[in-house]
N, C-alpha and C positions, 0 to 999 in steps of 0.2 A: 978658656977651659974646659973641656967636659967634665963635667964630676959624676963619680959613683955615690949614688943616694939608696940608704936604706927605708924602709918605712916599719915602725911596728903598729899593731892593736893589742889595744889592753882593754880590761875592766877591771876596773878597783874602786873602793871608795863612794860606791855611786855613780862612778862616771865609766864613758866609754874615753879614752884617750889615745889620740892620733899621734905619732912621734916620729919625725924625720932626723935624718942623720947623714953628714957627708957634705952638707954644705960649704961653699965656699966662697973667696974672694970678697968683693963689697957689697954686695947683693945678694944677704942672708936673713932668712928670717929671728925678728926681736926675740921669739920664743920658738921652740922645738918642738913644741906639745901644742895640740889644739884636743880639746876637752870638752864635754857633751856632758850634761849632767841627767842622763837617761843611758841603762843596762838595757838592752834588748833579750826578753825572754828568748827569744830563738836569735842565733847569732845570722845577720845578714849572708847573701851570698859570697862569696871571696871575691868576685869582681864588681859587688857593687863596693866591700871596703874596701877593695883600689884603688876606686873610679873616686872614692870622698877623699883618699890619700892627695891622691893626684888635683882636687878641687882645692882642697885645701893649703897644700903649699904651692899653689899654681905659680907665683910671680917667679918664684926661685927655681923652678925648672927648667934646664935649658935644651936645646937643640945640641944632640950630641951626647947628651947624658945616658947613663945608665942607671936602671931604678929596680929596687927588687921588692916586691908588695909583700904585705905582712902573710901571707898564703899566696900557696899558689892557684895562677889563673889561667881562665880559656884564654886561648887565640883572641878572646873580640877584645878583650883589652888592651893586647900591642896595635890592633886597629883602630880601634876606639881611640888613644893615645897619639898617633902618629896622623889621623884624620887632623887633630884637634890641633897638633903643634903644624901638621904643615901647612893650615889653613890662615892661622894667627903668628905662628913664630918663622917660618921661613920652613928651607926645603930639608933641614938638620933633622933628621926622626930621634926619638928618642926607642933607647934597647929593654926590654920588659927582661929582665933573667931568669925567673920563675914560672916561666910560661907552660902549662901542662895539658897538649892537645888532649890527654884521657877527660879533661874537666869541661864537662858542657855549660854551656850558660845557662843564665839562669832563664826558667818559665814562668809566666803569670800563672800565678796560682790559681785552685778554683775556688770557687766563692769569695772572688777578692773584689776589691771596694775605689775606689777615688781616694785621694786627699786632696786640699785642696791647701797650700803654702798661702799661708794667711799675713797680710804684712800689715793691716788695719787701715788700708786706706779706701777709697769710694770704688774703685775695682774691684778688691777683692770682697770688700764688707757686700757689695752687690751681688755677687757671684754667692757669699753664705746667704744672704738674706733671701735668696731665688731660690736654694738651697740647702735648707737650713741642717738638716741630716747627715749633711755630708763630714767627712770626720775632718778638722785643721789640726795643723801643724804651726806655730810659732814660735822662731826663734829668736830672742832674746840675747841682749849683752849679759858680759860676765856679771855685772850688777842685778842681775834680772829684769824683769817687765814694767815700765814706768806703771804707773797707777791706775792712768788713763787706761792705756790699751787692754791692763790686766781688767778693770772691770768691762770693756768689749768683751774680751773674748769669756770669761765668766759668765756671759749670756748666753751662750752657745752651746746647744747638747751634747756634744763630741769634741773636746779640744782637748792639745798636747802642748804645752809651753815648754821647750826646749831651751834650758839656758845654755850659753859657749861663750869662750874667748874666741870665738873664730876672727871678728870684726876688731879684737883688740890686739892679736898677737902680730899685727904684721910693724910694718918698718910707718907705715901712716893709718895709726887709728882710725875706726869708724869707718873704712873702704871694706866690701866683701873683696877675700883675694880675685874673685873673677866673679860676673855676674849670675854665673850659674851654680854657684859656694852656695846657694839658697837651698841646695837641692842636697844637699848633703845627712839634714838633720833623715828627709825622707827615704835616702840609700843608707842610712843605719838602721833602719826601721822598719825597711820592705818588705822583710820577712815575717819579720815579729806581727807586722799589721796585716799584713796579706794585702797588700796594694798592687794594684793593679795598671791606674794610671795615675798622677801627678798633674794638678790642676794649679797652673800660675800664669804668670804674662803681663803683659802693660796693657794697657788701655788702646781704643782700635787710634785714638789721635796719635800715640807713640808708636807702636809698632808697626802700623802699616800708614800714616801720614806724614810720620818722621816731623811731628811736632810745628806742622803745618806748611813744612820747607819743600818737603819730595815725596813721591809717592814709591811706596819700597814694596815695588812685583817682587821681589825676590827674598824677602825678608823668613818667608818660612822655608826656605832654602838652607839656612842657617845648619851648618853641620852638626851644632848639636840637637837638636832633634834628632837627627839619625842615630848618633850618637848613644844618646840615651835609649832610643828604641833597640837598639842594637844588643845592649848589656843588659834586657831584659826590664825596663822601667820610663816606657815612656812619658813624655813628659809633654802635655797638653795646653797650651797658652788660651786658655778660652777666654778669659776677659777682653781677649783681641778683639773679640765682635762688637765690643759694647765700648761705645764713646765716652767720655766721662760727663758729659749733658745727658745721656738717658741711664748711665750710673746714677747720679745724683738724684735727677727723677725719679728713679725705681727707688733710691734710700727716702726721698720724702713720700712719696706714695705710701710704702710701705711701715715707714714710721721707727727707721733706724738710724736715718743721718746722725743721730747724736752720737753715736758712736763711730762715728768715720775719725781716724788717728792718721791723718793726711802725713804730718810733719814729726821730725825724733828730736828736733831741737827742746830744751827743756820739759822734754819727757813728753809732747805731742800740741804739734798746731802753735807754733808760736803769737801768727798772728802777724809776720813784718815781712816775710821771706816770698821770695816768686810763686814757688807751691801754697801757700797757703792762699794767698791772693785768688790765685786761677780757682784753686777747690772751692773756696767763699762767694766767688764770684757763680761758679757752678751752682751751685745749692741755693744761692741766693734766687737764681733764677727760676726756681720753682717753690717762692715762698717761703726758706727755711732761713733763719739767721739774720745777723747783722755784717756789716761790712764796715770796719773802724778804717776809712781812707786814710785817716792821718797818720798812720802807723805804718801803711806803705809810702808813703810820699817821701822817699829819701835818695840819695846816688844809687843803693845798687839796683832797686827797682827800676829808675832812668835808665840807667843804661841798658838792661835788657829790654824796654821797651823803645828804645832807641835802633836796635838792631833791624837790619831788614832783610830778609821779611823778615816779621815780627814772630820771634818764637811763641810756639802754642796759639796763634791768633784764629785756628782753628775752634780750639776748647774757647777764646775771652771771646771769639766774634758773636757767638750761636746765644752767650748769654746778655752781651749788651744791650738788646735792645727790649731785654725783658727787669733792666733795673740801672739805676741813675748813677753814671762814674763822673767824675769830676774833672774841670776843666784841662789840670794838669795831665793826666791820665789822657785823655781825647787827642792834647796837643805833642804828645811826645809818641802815639801810636798812629796818628792820621787815621784813614779809614782802615778798616778792618771790615771783610767780607763775613756775610751769614748764611751758614747754609742750616739751619737748624732743622729742617724738616726731614731734610734726610739723616744728618746725625742721631736726630729721635726714634732711628729704626736702629737693626740690627745686623753688621756686616757678617750673617754666618755664611754667606756663601765663601769666606774668605778662608771658615777653617774646615774645608774641605779636604784638602790635604792628609787630612787627623781622621779622616772618617772610618779606617782599620782600628784605630786606636779602642781598648777597652774599654763599654759604657758610653761610647760617641753618640748614638744614636738616644738614647735616653737622656744624655744630658743637655744635648740642642732642644731636645723637647720639651723637657722641663723650662728653659729658658722662653720656648716662644708660647708658653703658656701665659708669660707677663709682657715678653714685647713684642714687637712686628717687625718683620725680615724686610730688610731693604728691597726696594725694587731698582731692575737693573738700571731704570733712569738715576735713583738713587746713588748706584754704585758709580756709573760715571762722574757725577757731581763730584764724590768724595776722590777720585780718582786724579779728578780735574784740577783740587782747591790748591793746589802749590802755584797754579799760574795765575791765580787770581791778583790782581792790582788792588 
C-alpha cells in the first residue's frame, strides 16, 4: 500500500539530522532519524539534501509512495528519484510533492575541488597515495572510527571524519541502505566544501571484471552516475581503472601499504576472511607482509574457493606466481590463469565516459605519472579473462 512520507532536515547539538515520517507496514526503519556529527557552515542545495534523505531511507521508500522533502526542490529531483525507482523497483513511480519549477538545479561552484570518499582499503588508499592533496571524507559508525583507520587517516593533509548512525539505524545493522549511501556526507557538505566531483568506486577487478566471472561492459551506464550528475554532484569511480594488483604495487612502492584497512571486523584486518586473504596475497606478491595460511584454512574459505568460476580468480591468479600457497589452497581452486602484465597497468580508457567531469584531465594525468596505461592488447586480454579455463 502506498505511503505518504515526510522528511525533515535539522541542525542541532552539533549534528545534521535527517528524519523520516509516515512509514507503514512490516518493513519500517528501526530508527526514523539518521544523524551526522557535522554541521556545514553553508547549507547544501535543497536538491542535495533531498537526495541525501532518499538514499538514507532507500529501503523503506516504495513505488507509488508520495514524498515531501525538507525544502522545495527543482524538477531534477522528481526525475532522479523516478529514474532510480524505475530501474531498481519496477515501473511504479514516486511522487514528490514539493517540486518548484522556479528552483534551479545546483551548479558546480567556481574554484571547486574534488574530494575522495575514503574507505581505508587498498583502492581508495592508492588514489590518496597518488594524489594526497585531495581532501578525503570518511564515514564512520556511530561509535566513531576504529583506532587503526583513525591513525591511517590522520596522516592525510586534509581529512574529515564524519560519524553517523547511517549503518546501524536499519533493521540489518552494518549494511548500507544502498551502496551509493556512502555519498550522503558529500551531498550534505557539497556547498560548504565547494565540491566539484566526488571520487570513489570499486577497483577494476570488481567494477569491470565482475570478480573474474564476467566482463561488465554496461557497468558505466548505471543510472546512479547519470542521476548524481543531473543533481549537480558528479560521482567519478576513478579507482575503477586500477586493479588490486596495481594498487598493491603502488602502496608498496610508495611506502603506504601499512595504512591499508581493508576489513572492518574487529577494528580492521581480521586475518581470517576472504577479503583479508586476497588483499594479503596482493601485497605479499610485491614483497610486503606475511600470510598466516593456517588462519584461512577453514570451511568458509574452502567453500568460496570451491565455487566455479572461482570468485576473484583475476585478483588471486596474478599474485600466486609470486608467493607460496599451501596445498589445500591449490586443491580447492584448481588452475587459476595469470594475466599479471595486463593487470599491472591502468585501464584509463574505461573512464572515458567521465571525460566531461570537473578535473578529469588533471586527475588522469596524475595517475599516469605513477602507472602505465593499458595497450589495446591488454584491454582485449582483461575483457576475455572470464572465458579462460
